[in-house]
TIVOPA-448061 format. One line per field, with one value per residue (C-alpha): residue number from 1; x, y, z. Coordinates in steps of 0.5 Angstrom, whole numbers. Layout:
// TIVOPA-448061
seq <- c(NUM:...)
X <- c(X:...)
Y <- c(Y:...)
Z <- c(Z:...)
//
This chain:
// TIVOPA-448061
seq <- c(1:2:3:4:5:6:7:8:9:10:11:12:13:14:15:16:17:18:19:20:21:22:23:24:25:26:27:28:29:30:31:32:33:34:35:36:37:38:39:40:41:42:43:44:45:46:47:48:49:50:51:52:53:54:55:56:57:58:59:60:61:62:63:64:65:66:67:68:69:70:71:72:73:74:75:76:77:78:79:80:81:82:83:84:85:86:87:88:89:90:91:92:93:94:95:96:97:98:99:100:101:102:103:104:105:106:107:108:109:110:111:112:113:114:115:116:117:118:119:120:121:122:123:124:125:126:127:128:129:130:131:132:133:134:135:136:137:138:139:140:141:142:143:144:145:146:147:148:149:150:151:152:153:154:155:156:157:158:159:160:161:162:163:164:165:166:167:168:169:170:171:172:173:174)
X <- c(-87:-81:-76:-78:-80:-73:-70:-74:-71:-63:-64:-67:-61:-56:-59:-60:-52:-48:-40:-36:-35:-29:-24:-25:-23:-18:-21:-22:-21:-28:-29:-23:-26:-20:-21:-17:-13:-8:-5:-2:5:9:16:23:27:35:41:44:38:32:28:25:24:17:15:8:4:5:-3:-4:-3:-2:-3:2:-3:-5:-4:0:-3:2:-2:2:-2:-3:-7:-12:-18:-24:-30:-37:-38:-33:-27:-22:-21:-16:-13:-9:-5:-3:5:8:7:12:15:17:22:27:32:29:24:24:18:16:16:15:17:14:13:9:12:14:14:20:18:24:25:28:31:35:42:42:37:39:37:40:36:29:26:25:18:19:23:20:13:11:4:3:-3:-1:-7:-7:-12:-14:-14:-21:-22:-16:-18:-26:-24:-20:-14:-12:-18:-17:-24:-26:-21:-24:-31:-30:-25:-31:-25:-26:-22:-23:-20:-13:-8:-3:4:7)
Y <- c(86:91:86:82:88:90:83:83:90:88:81:85:90:85:81:88:89:87:88:91:86:82:82:79:72:69:69:61:58:59:55:50:43:39:32:25:23:17:14:8:5:-2:-2:-7:-6:-7:-8:-5:-1:-4:3:7:13:16:23:25:26:33:33:31:37:36:40:39:37:31:24:20:12:7:1:-7:-11:-17:-22:-23:-27:-30:-25:-26:-24:-29:-24:-22:-17:-14:-15:-9:-9:-2:-1:-3:-11:-16:-22:-28:-33:-39:-34:-29:-23:-18:-11:-7:0:7:14:20:28:33:31:23:16:13:5:1:-6:-6:-13:-13:-14:-22:-22:-23:-19:-22:-29:-25:-29:-25:-25:-21:-16:-15:-12:-10:-6:0:5:11:15:22:23:30:31:33:25:22:21:18:12:6:7:-1:-3:0:0:4:9:9:9:15:19:18:15:9:6:10:17:12:15:9:11:7)
Z <- c(91:90:91:84:80:82:81:73:71:73:70:63:64:64:59:54:55:50:49:44:37:38:32:25:24:19:12:10:3:-1:-6:-5:-5:-2:-5:-3:-8:-10:-16:-17:-19:-20:-18:-18:-12:-13:-9:-5:-3:-5:-5:-10:-11:-13:-15:-14:-21:-23:-23:-16:-10:-3:4:10:13:9:11:5:6:2:1:-3:-8:-4:-7:-13:-10:-14:-14:-14:-21:-25:-24:-19:-14:-11:-4:-2:5:9:9:14:12:15:12:15:11:12:12:17:17:12:11:6:8:6:8:5:4:1:-5:-7:-4:-2:-3:0:3:11:14:21:19:20:15:8:2:-4:-2:-4:-9:-16:-14:-8:-12:-18:-20:-15:-15:-10:-9:-5:-3:0:5:7:15:14:13:17:24:21:18:19:15:15:11:4:2:7:5:-2:0:6:0:-5:-9:-15:-19:-24:-21:-19:-24:-26:-26:-33)
//
């Protein structure tokens, strides 16, 4: 019995002890609502670079850890309501032609996106059809790091849904 009482006293003593309080953590960003953002641009590609540098609109704020995704308007298909539905594909997108292959691709920073057409040295880009070079529409989605690992980025609709963005939220650059 004495051993049980001694054991209970020891357990209560250790449970009641508490060490010094640790240092305070870093302050967070109070009140900052981090959301996804998107904008759309239609552009043409010209020789010899076949590239366009697109700066982000001034009202779009990015952070170093944000993910920048770029989608190409691939097609417009009939919708259920009689209208059309846009089909968006994540870049890079490779196309195969009779004279070789090429791809639409992009590089991104926290302030701009460079859209370009890339190809192996064996592909003569001067043979591209005007439809491949002119009036190409892209949607750029800036996704906060908090959402980046939770969504299938190849699925444009899933990205827009997770980001809580609608077509009304997309800034169109003329």
